[in-house]
C-alpha positions as CSV (number, residue, x, y, z in Angstrom):
1,M,177.0,119.7,119.8
2,K,174.5,121.5,122.0
3,V,170.9,121.1,121.4
4,H,168.4,123.8,122.5
5,T,164.9,122.7,123.6
6,M,161.8,124.6,124.4
7,R,162.0,126.4,127.7
8,R,160.2,124.8,130.7
9,V,157.6,126.9,132.5
10,E,158.6,127.6,136.0
11,P,156.1,127.1,138.9
12,R,155.7,130.9,139.5
13,Q,155.0,131.4,135.9
14,N,152.4,128.7,136.0
15,D,150.6,130.4,139.0
16,T,150.6,133.6,137.0
17,L,149.0,131.9,134.0
18,L,146.3,130.4,136.2
19,F,145.5,133.8,137.7
20,I,145.2,135.3,134.3
21,L,142.8,132.6,133.1
22,A,140.7,132.9,136.2
23,A,140.5,136.7,135.8
24,A,139.5,136.2,132.1
25,G,136.7,133.8,133.1
26,L,135.4,136.2,135.7
27,L,135.4,139.0,133.2
28,M,133.5,136.9,130.7
29,M,130.9,136.0,133.3
30,L,130.3,139.7,134.2
31,L,130.1,140.6,130.5
32,F,127.6,137.9,129.5
33,G,125.8,137.5,132.8
34,G,125.4,141.1,133.7
35,C,124.9,142.5,137.1
36,V,121.1,142.3,137.3
37,D,118.7,141.1,139.9
38,K,115.1,139.6,139.8
39,D,113.5,143.0,140.1
40,T,115.2,144.2,136.9
41,F,114.0,141.1,135.0
42,Y,110.5,141.6,136.3
43,E,110.3,145.2,135.3
44,D,111.7,144.3,131.9
45,V,109.0,141.7,131.4
46,R,106.3,143.9,132.7
47,F,107.3,146.6,130.2
48,S,107.3,144.0,127.4
49,R,103.8,143.0,128.3
50,T,102.6,146.6,128.3
51,T,104.2,147.1,124.9
52,A,102.7,143.9,123.6
53,Y,99.2,145.1,124.6
54,T,99.7,148.4,122.8
55,D,100.9,146.5,119.7
56,W,97.9,144.2,119.9
57,S,95.4,147.1,120.2
58,K,96.9,148.7,117.1
59,A,96.8,145.4,115.2
60,Q,93.2,144.9,116.2
61,S,92.3,148.3,114.7
62,I,94.1,147.5,111.5
63,E,92.7,143.9,111.4
64,R,89.1,145.1,111.7
65,Q,89.6,147.3,108.7
66,N,91.2,144.5,106.5
67,K,89.5,141.4,107.9
68,T,86.9,139.5,105.9
69,Q,83.4,140.8,106.5
70,I,80.2,138.8,105.9
71,A,77.4,140.4,104.0
72,G,74.1,138.6,103.4
73,K,73.2,135.1,104.7
74,L,76.0,132.8,105.7
75,A,75.7,129.3,104.4
76,M,77.4,126.4,106.1
77,Q,79.7,125.7,103.2
78,D,81.0,129.3,103.2
79,A,81.5,129.1,107.0
80,L,83.8,126.1,106.4
81,K,85.7,127.9,103.7
82,L,86.4,130.8,106.0
83,A,87.5,128.5,108.8
84,I,89.9,126.7,106.4
85,L,91.4,130.1,105.4
86,N,91.5,131.8,108.8
87,N,91.4,129.4,111.7
88,N,94.5,130.0,113.8
89,E,94.8,126.5,115.2
90,L,94.7,125.0,111.7
91,M,97.3,127.5,110.5
92,A,99.6,126.6,113.3
93,V,99.4,122.8,112.5
94,V,99.9,123.5,108.8
95,Q,103.4,124.6,109.8
96,Q,104.1,121.0,110.5
97,R,104.5,120.5,106.7
98,E,107.3,123.0,106.7
99,I,109.0,121.2,109.6
100,A,108.6,118.0,107.6
101,K,110.2,119.6,104.5
102,G,113.1,120.7,106.7
103,K,113.6,117.1,108.0
104,V,113.7,115.8,104.5
105,V,116.4,118.3,103.6
106,E,118.2,117.5,106.8
107,S,118.1,113.7,106.0
108,Y,120.1,114.3,102.8
109,S,123.1,115.1,105.0
110,A,123.5,111.4,105.6
111,V,124.2,110.9,101.9
112,L,125.9,114.1,100.8
113,P,129.5,115.0,101.6
114,S,130.3,117.4,104.4
115,V,133.1,120.0,104.2
116,T,134.8,121.4,107.3
117,G,137.5,124.0,107.5
118,N,139.9,125.0,110.2
119,A,142.7,127.5,110.7
120,G,145.3,127.9,113.4
121,Y,148.1,130.0,114.7
122,N,150.8,128.9,117.2
123,R,153.5,131.0,118.8
124,N,156.6,129.3,120.3
125,D,158.5,131.0,123.1
126,E,161.7,130.1,121.3
127,V,162.8,128.1,118.3
128,G,164.7,124.9,118.8
129,G,168.0,124.3,117.0
130,F,171.6,123.3,117.4
131,E,175.1,124.7,117.0
132,V,177.6,123.6,114.4
133,G,181.1,125.1,114.5
134,G,180.0,127.8,116.9
135,Q,177.1,128.8,114.6
136,R,173.5,128.3,115.8
137,I,171.2,126.7,113.3
138,T,167.5,127.0,114.1
139,M,164.7,124.6,113.2
140,G,161.2,126.0,112.7
141,E,159.8,129.5,113.3
142,L,158.4,131.4,116.2
143,D,155.1,132.1,114.3
144,N,153.3,129.1,112.7
145,Y,150.2,129.3,110.6
146,S,148.0,126.6,109.2
147,A,144.7,126.2,107.3
148,A,142.9,123.2,105.9
149,L,139.7,122.0,104.2
150,K,138.4,118.5,104.8
151,V,135.8,116.7,102.7
152,K,134.1,113.7,104.2
153,Q,131.8,111.5,102.0
154,P,129.8,108.8,103.8
155,I,130.0,105.4,102.0
156,Y,128.5,102.9,104.4
157,R,127.0,103.2,107.9
158,G,125.4,99.8,108.5
159,G,121.9,100.7,107.1
160,A,121.6,104.0,108.9
161,I,121.7,106.1,105.7
162,G,118.7,104.4,104.1
163,A,116.8,104.4,107.4
164,A,117.3,108.2,107.7
165,L,116.0,108.9,104.2
166,R,113.0,106.6,104.7
167,A,112.3,108.2,108.2
168,A,112.2,111.7,106.6
169,K,109.6,110.6,104.0
170,L,107.5,108.9,106.7
171,Y,107.7,112.1,108.8
172,E,106.4,114.1,105.8
173,L,103.5,111.7,105.5
174,L,102.9,111.9,109.2
175,S,102.7,115.7,109.1
176,D,100.2,115.5,106.3
177,E,98.0,113.4,108.5
178,Q,98.4,115.8,111.5
179,V,97.2,118.6,109.2
180,R,94.2,116.4,108.0
181,A,93.3,115.5,111.6
182,Q,93.3,119.2,112.6
183,L,91.4,120.2,109.5
184,Q,88.6,117.7,110.4
185,M,88.5,119.1,114.0
186,T,88.3,122.6,112.6
187,L,85.4,121.6,110.3
188,Y,83.7,119.8,113.2
189,E,84.1,122.8,115.6
190,T,82.8,125.2,112.9
191,A,79.9,123.0,112.0
192,S,79.0,122.5,115.7
193,A,79.0,126.2,116.3
194,Y,76.9,126.8,113.3
195,Y,74.3,124.1,114.4
196,N,74.3,125.4,117.9
197,T,73.5,128.9,116.6
198,L,70.7,127.5,114.5
199,L,69.3,125.7,117.6
200,A,69.5,128.8,119.7
201,Q,67.8,130.8,117.0
202,E,64.9,128.3,116.8
203,L,64.5,128.2,120.6
204,F,64.5,132.0,120.6
205,K,61.7,132.0,118.0
206,V,59.7,129.4,120.0
207,N,59.9,131.6,123.1
208,E,59.2,134.7,121.1
209,D,56.0,133.1,119.8
210,A,55.1,132.1,123.3
211,V,55.6,135.7,124.5
212,R,53.4,137.0,121.7
213,S,50.7,134.4,122.5
214,A,50.9,135.2,126.2
215,E,50.6,138.9,125.5
216,S,47.6,138.3,123.2
217,Q,46.0,136.3,126.0
218,L,46.7,139.1,128.5
219,A,45.0,141.6,126.3
220,D,41.9,139.3,126.0
221,I,41.8,138.9,129.8
222,K,42.1,142.6,130.4
223,A,39.2,143.2,128.0
224,K,37.1,140.6,129.8
225,R,38.1,142.2,133.1
226,G,36.7,145.5,131.9
227,Q,33.5,143.7,131.0
228,G,33.4,142.0,134.5
229,M,34.0,138.6,133.0
230,A,37.5,138.1,134.5
231,S,39.0,138.8,137.9
232,E,42.0,140.8,138.9
233,F,43.7,137.5,139.8
234,D,43.3,136.3,136.2
235,V,45.0,139.5,135.0
236,L,47.8,138.9,137.5
237,R,48.4,135.3,136.4
238,A,48.4,136.4,132.8
239,E,51.0,139.1,133.5
240,V,53.2,136.6,135.4
241,S,53.0,134.2,132.4
242,V,54.1,136.9,130.0
243,S,57.1,137.8,132.3
244,N,58.1,134.1,132.6
245,F,58.1,133.6,128.8
246,R,59.9,136.9,128.2
247,A,62.7,135.9,130.7
248,E,63.2,132.6,128.8
249,M,63.2,134.5,125.5
250,I,65.9,136.9,126.8
251,Q,68.1,133.9,127.9
252,Q,67.7,132.3,124.4
253,K,68.7,135.6,122.8
254,N,71.8,135.7,124.9
255,R,72.6,132.1,123.8
256,V,72.3,133.1,120.2
257,S,74.9,135.8,120.7
258,V,77.3,133.5,122.5
259,F,77.2,130.8,119.8
260,K,77.5,133.4,117.0
261,T,80.7,134.6,118.7
262,K,82.0,131.0,118.9
263,L,81.2,130.6,115.2
264,L,83.0,133.8,114.3
265,K,86.1,132.7,116.3
266,A,86.1,129.3,114.5
267,M,85.9,131.0,111.1
268,G,88.6,133.5,112.1
269,V,86.3,136.4,111.3
270,I,85.9,139.7,113.1
271,Q,82.3,140.8,112.6
272,S,80.6,143.8,114.3
273,E,77.4,143.6,112.2
274,S,74.6,141.1,112.6
275,L,75.3,137.6,111.3
276,D,72.5,135.8,109.5
277,L,72.6,132.1,108.8
278,A,71.2,130.6,105.6
279,D,70.8,127.0,106.5
280,T,68.2,125.4,108.7
281,L,68.0,122.3,111.0
282,A,66.7,119.6,108.7
283,Y,66.0,115.9,109.1
284,A,66.9,113.1,106.7
285,K,67.4,109.5,107.6
286,A,70.7,107.8,106.9
287,S,71.1,104.3,105.6
288,L,74.5,102.8,106.7
289,N,75.4,99.5,108.4
290,L,78.0,99.1,111.1
291,D,80.4,96.9,109.0
292,E,80.5,99.4,106.2
293,A,81.1,102.3,108.6
294,V,83.9,100.5,110.3
295,K,85.5,99.7,106.9
296,I,85.4,103.3,105.9
297,A,86.8,104.4,109.3
298,Y,89.7,101.9,109.0
299,E,90.6,103.3,105.6
300,N,90.2,107.0,106.4
301,R,90.7,107.8,110.1
302,A,93.7,110.2,110.5
303,D,94.7,108.8,113.9
304,L,95.0,105.3,112.4
305,Y,97.4,106.7,109.8
306,L,99.3,108.6,112.4
307,S,99.8,105.4,114.4
308,E,100.9,103.4,111.4
309,Y,103.4,106.0,110.4
310,E,104.7,106.3,114.0
311,L,105.2,102.5,114.0
312,R,107.2,102.6,110.8
313,L,109.3,105.5,112.0
314,Q,110.1,103.4,115.1
315,K,111.1,100.5,112.9
316,E,113.6,102.8,111.2
317,A,114.9,103.8,114.6
318,V,115.6,100.1,115.4
319,T,117.5,99.9,112.1
320,V,119.6,102.9,113.1
321,A,120.4,101.4,116.5
322,K,121.4,98.1,115.0
323,S,123.7,99.9,112.5
324,E,126.1,100.4,115.4
325,Y,127.1,96.8,115.1
326,W,128.5,97.5,111.6
327,P,131.5,99.5,110.5
328,E,131.3,103.1,109.4
329,I,133.2,103.8,106.2
330,N,133.9,107.3,104.9
331,G,136.0,108.7,102.1
332,V,138.1,111.7,103.1
333,F,140.1,114.3,101.3
334,T,142.1,117.1,103.0
335,Q,143.6,120.1,101.3
336,G,145.9,122.0,103.6
337,W,148.2,125.1,103.7
338,S,150.8,126.0,106.3
339,R,153.7,128.4,107.0
340,P,156.5,127.3,107.3
341,D,156.2,125.2,104.2
342,P,155.1,121.7,105.3
343,H,157.6,120.1,103.0
344,S,160.6,122.1,104.3
345,A,160.5,123.6,107.8
346,M,163.5,125.7,106.8
347,L,161.4,127.8,104.4
348,D,159.4,130.5,106.1
349,Q,156.7,130.7,103.4
350,W,153.3,129.2,102.6
351,G,153.1,125.7,101.2
352,D,150.3,123.4,100.5
353,F,149.6,119.6,100.8
354,W,146.8,117.2,100.3
355,T,145.8,113.8,101.6
356,T,143.1,111.3,100.6
357,G,141.9,107.9,101.6
358,V,139.2,105.7,103.0
359,V,138.6,105.6,106.8
360,L,136.9,102.6,108.4
361,E,135.7,102.8,112.0
362,W,134.4,99.7,113.6
363,P,133.4,99.9,117.3
364,L,134.2,96.3,118.3
365,F,133.3,96.9,121.9
366,S,131.4,99.9,123.3
367,G,130.4,98.5,126.7
368,L,126.7,97.9,127.2
369,G,125.5,101.2,125.8
370,R,124.9,99.9,122.2
371,E,122.9,96.9,123.5
372,G,120.9,99.1,125.9
373,R,119.9,101.4,123.0
374,I,118.8,98.5,120.8
375,M,116.7,97.1,123.7
376,Q,115.0,100.5,124.2
377,E,114.2,100.9,120.5
378,K,112.9,97.4,120.2
379,A,110.7,98.0,123.3
380,R,109.4,101.2,121.8
381,Y,108.6,99.4,118.5
382,R,106.5,96.8,120.5
383,Q,104.9,99.7,122.3
384,K,103.8,101.3,119.1
385,Q,102.3,98.0,117.9
386,Y,100.1,97.8,121.1
387,L,99.2,101.5,120.6
388,L,98.1,100.9,117.0
389,K,95.9,98.0,118.2
390,N,94.4,100.3,120.9
391,V,93.6,103.0,118.3
392,E,91.9,100.4,116.1
393,Q,89.7,99.3,119.1
394,K,89.0,102.9,119.9
395,V,87.9,103.6,116.3
396,F,85.5,100.7,116.3
397,L,84.0,101.7,119.6
398,E,83.6,105.4,118.5
399,V,82.0,104.3,115.2
400,Q,79.6,101.9,117.0
401,Q,78.7,104.6,119.6
402,A,78.1,107.1,116.8
403,M,75.9,104.7,114.9
404,L,73.8,103.9,118.0
405,S,73.5,107.6,118.8
406,L,72.3,108.2,115.3
407,Q,69.6,105.5,115.7
408,D,68.4,107.0,119.0
409,A,68.3,110.5,117.4
410,E,66.1,109.2,114.6
411,E,63.7,107.7,117.1
412,F,63.7,111.0,119.1
413,V,62.8,113.0,116.0
414,D,59.9,110.7,115.1
415,S,58.5,110.9,118.6
416,Q,58.7,114.7,118.8
417,K,57.0,115.2,115.5
418,L,53.9,113.6,116.9
419,N,54.2,115.3,120.2
420,L,54.5,118.7,118.6
421,S,51.4,118.1,116.6
422,R,49.5,117.1,119.7
423,A,50.7,120.1,121.7
424,G,49.7,122.5,118.9
425,E,46.2,121.0,118.7
426,G,45.9,121.1,122.5
427,L,46.6,124.9,122.7
428,R,44.1,125.5,119.8
429,L,41.4,123.6,121.6
430,A,42.2,125.3,124.9
431,E,42.0,128.8,123.4
432,V,38.6,128.0,121.7
433,G,37.3,126.6,125.0
434,F,38.5,129.7,126.9
435,R,36.7,132.0,124.5
436,E,33.5,129.9,124.9
437,G,33.9,129.9,128.7
438,V,34.7,126.2,129.0
439,N,38.4,126.3,129.8
440,T,40.2,128.4,132.4
441,Q,43.2,130.6,132.1
442,V,45.3,128.1,134.0
443,E,44.5,125.5,131.3
444,I,45.5,128.0,128.6
445,N,48.9,128.6,130.4
446,D,49.4,124.9,130.7
447,A,48.7,124.3,127.1
448,R,50.9,127.1,126.0
449,A,53.8,125.9,128.2
450,A,53.3,122.4,126.8
451,L,53.5,123.7,123.2
452,T,56.6,125.7,124.0
453,L,58.2,122.7,125.6
454,A,57.2,120.4,122.7
455,S,58.5,122.9,120.1
456,G,61.8,123.2,122.0
457,L,62.1,119.4,122.2
458,Y,61.4,119.1,118.5
459,Y,64.2,121.5,117.6
460,Q,66.4,119.8,120.1
461,S,65.7,116.4,118.4
462,L,66.6,117.9,115.0
463,Y,69.7,119.3,116.4
464,Q,70.7,116.0,118.1
465,H,70.1,114.1,114.8
466,T,72.2,116.6,112.9
467,M,75.0,116.4,115.4
468,A,74.7,112.6,115.4
469,R,75.2,112.5,111.6
470,L,78.2,114.9,112.1
471,N,79.7,112.6,114.7
472,V,79.3,109.6,112.4
473,Q,81.3,111.5,109.8
474,L,83.9,112.4,112.3
475,A,84.1,108.8,113.6
476,M,84.6,107.5,110.1
477,G,87.3,110.0,109.3
478,I,85.4,111.5,106.3
479,L,84.6,115.0,107.6
480,G,86.8,116.7,105.1
481,P,89.4,115.3,102.8
482,K,89.7,111.5,102.7
483,A,93.0,109.7,103.3
484,G,95.3,110.4,100.4
485,Q,92.9,112.7,98.7
486,K,93.5,116.3,97.8
487,Q,90.4,118.4,98.0
488,S,89.9,122.2,97.8
489,A,87.6,124.0,100.2
490,S,84.8,124.1,97.7
491,E,84.9,120.3,97.3
492,I,84.5,119.3,100.9
493,V,81.3,117.4,101.7
494,R,78.9,119.4,103.8
495,P,79.1,118.4,107.5
496,G,76.0,116.4,108.4
497,D,75.5,115.3,104.8
498,L,76.3,111.6,105.6
499,E,74.8,110.2,102.4
500,G,76.9,112.7,100.4
501,S,80.0,111.5,102.2
502,I,79.3,107.9,101.5
503,H,78.5,108.6,97.9
504,A,81.8,110.5,97.5
505,I,83.6,107.5,99.0
506,R,81.9,105.2,96.4
507,L,82.8,107.7,93.6
508,Q,79.1,108.1,92.8
509,A,77.7,111.4,91.4
510,M,75.7,113.4,93.9
511,P,72.5,114.9,92.5
512,A,72.0,118.6,93.0
513,D,69.8,119.5,95.9
514,P,67.2,122.2,94.8
515,N,66.4,123.0,98.5
516,Q,70.0,123.9,99.3
517,P,70.2,127.6,100.3
518,Q,72.1,129.9,98.0
519,P,75.7,130.6,99.0
520,S,76.2,133.7,101.1
521,Q,78.1,136.7,99.7
522,I,81.5,136.9,101.4
523,V,83.2,140.2,100.7
524,T,86.1,142.2,102.1
525,K,85.0,145.7,102.9
526,D,85.6,148.6,105.3
527,P,83.4,148.1,108.4
528,N,82.9,151.8,108.5
529,E,81.4,151.8,105.1
530,Q,77.6,152.3,105.0
531,S,75.7,149.2,104.0
């Protein structure tokens, strides 16, 4: 009996096969890599940048027509609502929630079955067989086809399945805290820009009053000069004084424009018309002790919650690493089809088969890789513990510093109230004395400069106290939604309203403030429309 086997490939045929594979690889490299140089890439990117600018210019034109426009006076609360709706940085961080939802969905893959499919085709150079009585009997076919579907159901993975599900939920909570942290920063930046604009406006008014007073004084001196009661030198000094105050007024006017632009950016608003603010810099003492402030901060600071969730996520990572010590058990089921028939190689037709069972894989020895991974995850867990303690210390120091700054700001306001009153009375007496011939123009200028300085310091003190209250809110983590609390934009406590924040924490009703400015009218309109 003579048995035919598969034909052996000769060395020359082997060389030919290698040449064909190499040529195919070179062809694929040319097809996918292309014959391009650096200049081609540069020109392509440059054209892309030019196109991007054109698109941006068109988008700006459309956006100016459809963007929210502000009519009337803008209250702080409305500025915050606009920032929540339009701030680009906040909108970018909000996408973390979608990422978290995706991770939750992805984690279900550790529990749900997976299905894989494959198909194949094999071509033999010749079919094996044997001869019986001079007749050749072949076994198999030149063309062989196969297809299969395999279902794999995880049953046990040493605790890794539960850890993956818990980690996904923790990541979802962590993303919520990331959004809350960014929301608080957005509110802080918006409120800061609003208060900076208020301060710049007040300083502009102070210098504007000083210019008017100096111009009035210049008119009086010119009248006296005509009567021979003042010298040309007196007129020159008065003109210099007017010029100095006017220069300072122009600088303050520029600062108003700069801070209004920052406020519009924080709100995500494009505004070509004048922006009028409804609120004013106000002073109200706060009653809060350090222990209570630290307690509120420990219960509400977003960075503390972030550190806590990161610590728990790392704990799950340790569990996953330790799961490698235990076996992995999966249930499997395979449904296959092949030609020739898998049950009879003599039949050149499609046939099917199936298999099922339970597969246990237990890595009894995997070198030092498993132990090294566990050591790393445990070290990262201890690292997260230290970082949590560091954040707790940082929170305490920030609350303490904010409270001390608030106390200093209160003393600053009290001192400047009295100083402003004295400076105003000093200018009044100097002007009376000048009309009566007792005081000189130099004394008038000094008194006016002192009043301008005192007025500026007074508004600076109001601003610093308002910002100190805002910083205390930020340090305690209550500038915006509290931890675990769902709030709409209309329910967010007004930045700087420290007492209101504490009352909200204590679930006490807040009385209506009759002095609160009326909300501004926020409308969407065509900027080309006549007001």
